[in-house]
C-alpha positions in Angstrom: 0.0 0.0 0.0 1.4 3.4 -1.0 1.3 6.4 1.3 -1.1 8.1 -1.1 -3.8 5.6 0.1 -3.0 6.1 3.8 -5.9 4.8 5.9 -8.3 6.9 8.0 -7.0 8.9 11.0 -8.4 6.4 13.4 -5.7 4.0 12.3 -3.2 6.0 14.4 -5.3 5.7 17.6 -5.9 2.0 16.9 -2.1 1.5 16.6 -1.5 3.4 19.9 -4.0 1.2 21.7 -2.6 -2.0 20.3 1.1 -1.3 20.7 2.3 2.1 22.0 0.3 2.0 25.2 2.1 -1.2 26.3 5.5 0.1 25.2 5.2 3.3 27.2 3.6 1.6 30.2 6.9 -0.2 30.7 8.3 3.1 32.0 5.4 5.0 33.3 2.1 4.2 35.2 -0.7 3.3 32.8 -2.9 6.3 33.8 0.0 8.7 33.1 0.6 7.1 29.7 -3.1 7.5 28.9 -3.0 11.2 29.9 0.0 11.9 27.6 -1.7 10.2 24.6 -4.9 12.2 25.3 -2.9 15.4 25.2 -1.2 14.4 21.9 -4.3 13.0 20.2 -4.5 16.0 17.9 -1.7 14.5 15.8 -3.3 13.0 12.7 -6.7 14.5 13.5 -7.0 14.9 9.7 -4.9 13.3 7.0 -4.4 14.3 3.4 -2.3 12.0 1.1 -1.0 12.6 -2.4 1.0 10.8 -5.0 3.0 14.0 -5.7 3.3 17.5 -4.3 5.8 20.3 -5.1 6.3 21.3 -1.5 4.3 20.1 1.5 4.9 23.4 3.3 3.4 25.4 0.5 0.3 23.2 0.3 0.0 23.5 4.1 0.1 27.3 3.7 -2.6 27.2 1.1 -4.9 25.2 3.4 -4.2 27.6 6.2 -5.1 30.6 4.0 -8.3 28.9 2.8 -9.4 28.4 6.4 -8.5 32.0 7.3 -10.4 33.5 4.4 -13.5 31.4 5.3 -13.1 32.3 9.0 -12.9 28.6 9.9 -10.9 27.1 12.7 -8.0 24.9 11.5 -7.8 21.3 12.6 -4.6 21.4 14.6 -2.5 18.2 14.0 -3.5 17.9 10.3 -1.0 15.7 8.4 -0.1 15.9 4.8 1.7 12.9 3.1 3.2 12.8 -0.3 4.8 9.9 -2.1 7.3 12.4 -3.6 8.1 16.1 -3.4 9.2 17.7 -6.7 10.4 21.0 -5.3 11.4 20.2 -1.7 13.5 22.8 0.1 15.4 22.4 3.4 17.0 25.0 5.6 18.5 28.0 3.9 16.7 26.9 0.7 18.9 23.9 0.3 17.5 21.3 -2.1 15.5 18.5 -0.3 15.8 15.3 -2.2 12.4 13.7 -1.8 11.8 10.9 -4.4 9.3 8.0 -4.3 10.4 5.5 -1.7 10.8 8.0 1.2 8.3 9.2 3.7 7.5 12.9 3.2 5.2 14.5 5.8 4.0 17.9 6.9 2.4 18.3 10.3 0.4 21.5 10.9 0.3 22.5 14.6 -1.9 25.4 15.8 0.4 26.6 18.6 -1.4 27.2 21.9 1.6 26.2 24.0 3.4 28.6 26.3 6.5 30.0 24.5 8.9 28.2 26.9 7.2 24.9 26.0 6.7 25.5 22.3 10.4 26.2 21.8 11.0 22.5 22.6 8.9 21.4 19.6 12.0 21.0 17.3 13.6 18.6 19.9 10.3 16.7 20.3 10.1 16.3 16.5 13.6 14.9 16.4 12.9 12.4 19.2 9.7 11.2 17.5 11.6 10.7 14.2 14.5 8.9 15.8 12.3 6.7 17.9 10.4 5.5 14.8 13.6 4.7 12.9 14.9 2.8 15.8 11.5 1.0 16.1 12.4 -0.7 12.8 15.8 -1.7 14.1 17.9 1.0 12.5 20.5 2.2 15.0 19.8 6.0 14.6 20.9 8.9 16.7 20.0 12.6 16.8 22.4 15.4 15.9 21.3 18.7 17.4 18.8 20.1 16.7 16.9 17.2 15.1 18.9 15.6 12.2 18.7 11.9 12.5 21.6 9.9 11.2 23.3 6.5 11.3 27.0 6.6 11.7 27.2 10.1 10.2 24.9 9.5 7.3 21.7 11.4 7.4 18.5 9.3 7.3 15.9 11.9 8.3 15.6 15.6 8.4 13.1 18.1 9.9 12.3 21.6 8.7 10.1 23.9 10.8 8.4 27.1 9.7 6.1 29.5 11.5 3.2 31.3 9.9 0.5 33.6 11.2 -3.1 33.6 10.2 -4.0 36.6 8.0 -7.3 37.1 9.9 -7.1 35.2 13.1 -3.5 36.0 14.0 -3.1 32.4 15.0 0.4 31.0 15.1 0.8 27.9 12.9 3.9 25.8 13.2 4.6 23.7 10.2 6.8 20.6 10.8 8.2 19.1 7.6 9.6 15.6 8.1 11.6 13.6 5.5 12.6 10.1 6.2 14.7 8.0 3.7 12.9 4.7 4.0 13.2 2.7 0.8 14.9 5.2 -1.5 18.4 4.0 -2.3 19.6 6.4 -5.1 20.9 9.8 -4.1 22.3 12.7 -6.2 26.1 13.0 -6.3 26.2 15.7 -3.6 24.4 13.4 -1.1 26.0 10.0 -1.8 28.6 10.3 0.9 26.4 11.9 3.5 22.9 10.3 3.2 21.5 6.8 3.9 18.2 5.1 4.1 16.5 2.6 6.4 16.4 0.0 3.6 20.1 0.3 2.9 21.1 0.0 6.6 18.8 -3.0 7.2 19.1 -4.6 3.8 15.3 -4.8 3.5 12.3 -2.7 2.4 9.6 -1.4 4.7 5.9 -0.7 4.2 5.6 3.1 4.2 2.2 2.9 5.8 3.7 1.0 8.8 6.5 3.6 9.2 4.0 6.5 8.8 1.7 5.1 11.5 4.4 4.5 13.9 5.8 8.0 13.3 2.4 9.6 14.0 2.1 7.6 17.2 5.5 8.8 18.3 4.5 12.4 17.5 1.4 11.9 19.6 3.5 10.8 22.5 6.2 13.5 22.3 3.8 16.4 21.7 1.6 15.0 24.5 4.6 15.2 26.8 4.9 18.9 26.0 1.3 19.5 27.0 1.8 17.5 30.2 4.8 19.6 31.0 2.9 22.8 30.4 0.0 21.6 32.5 2.3 20.9 35.5 4.0 24.3 35.0 0.6 26.1 35.0 -0.5 24.3 38.1 2.9 24.8 39.8 2.5 21.3 41.2 5.4 20.8 43.6 4.3 17.3 44.3 4.7 16.2 40.7 7.6 13.7 40.5 10.7 15.5 39.0 11.4 12.4 37.0 8.3 13.1 35.0 9.1 16.8 34.4 11.3 16.5 31.3 10.7 13.1 29.9 11.1 14.4 26.3 14.4 16.2 27.0 15.7 13.1 28.9 14.8 11.0 25.8 16.5 13.5 23.5 19.7 13.3 25.6 19.6 9.5 25.5 19.1 9.4 21.7 21.6 12.1 20.8 25.3 11.5 20.1 26.1 15.3 20.1 27.0 15.7 23.8 30.7 15.3 24.3 31.5 15.9 20.6 33.8 18.5 19.1 31.8 20.5 16.6 31.8 23.5 14.4 28.8 25.8 15.1 27.1 28.3 12.7 23.7 29.6 11.9 24.4 28.4 8.3 27.4 26.3 9.2 28.1 25.1 5.7 28.5 28.6 4.3 29.4 30.6 7.4 31.0 28.5 10.2 31.4 30.6 13.3 33.4 28.8 15.9 34.7 25.4 17.1 33.3 24.1 20.4 32.7 21.0 22.5 29.1 20.1 23.3 28.8 19.9 27.0 25.1 19.4 27.4 21.5 20.3 26.7 19.9 23.0 28.9 16.4 22.4 30.3 15.1 25.1 28.0 16.4 23.3 24.9 19.5 25.3 24.3 22.7 23.6 23.3 25.5 24.3 25.8 28.9 24.7 24.0 32.4 25.3 25.3 34.1 27.7 22.9 37.4 26.0 22.2 39.4 29.3 21.6 37.8 31.6 24.2 37.2 28.9 26.8 33.7 30.3 27.6 30.4 28.4 27.7 27.8 29.6 25.2 24.2 28.5 24.9 22.7 28.4 21.4 19.0 28.2 20.5 19.2 28.2 16.8 21.7 27.3 14.1 23.4 24.0 13.4 26.5 22.0 14.0 28.8 19.7 12.1 30.9 17.1 13.9 34.7 17.5 13.8 35.5 14.1 15.2 
């Protein structure tokens, strides 16, 4: 089954009930797990699937503008799938190679989170992506902020854009996700730096299975952000601290950035700024870097890194 015929949204909740509830209940009490999934249930509230799109982000923008002009509320958590993107763009307008065989998704999130919580969305997206790839026995790790790679070769990337409603003033966060699932042919400039799940495992995967798991993982990780916000608003001092930052703890576990020597820059490929050692991830999501020349600790909230070792 191709992704263009993705099943109804209920398929995600059925999958969560059948598999994800039990997986997460190994670490947390069942009632807490159910609460997190209730918070995150908006993910996949509506699903649109296509054989081909130019850019998922642009189509998402068109849908938002249609709802704005008609003064209709937007279904937060809507997901757009495409079997291929013909004009995909990554950060700094870099080409996004998105052929048939990969999983290309745009999630539209109507942001009603507190700013200190919503700034963690890029990390949550990276965790969801990495968890799904590892669910299919591909040994992936996260490179800050949310690139997912296997032994230095990129398997998945995430692009986030913020837009505001022309009438409502609502803040829309568009989360574009690209996962190299079954695609095995890359353009010359990516041959040495990209990989796919199929190439790593030596087998192909059903895109529908990967997509369903990915949506379930997004439900969980976005649900954790809502849980964190709820506890913050209630100022619940009795809430166990181990539950406070589950998503951040998971990011730290899945990432191989901490302890690495890196080059940092806002557009590090074109304008590298300084070499540093990654010493940690702050609780507000910032990357803590020890500047190797000036011997000072800096915390960065945007930009990118490349590994030097």
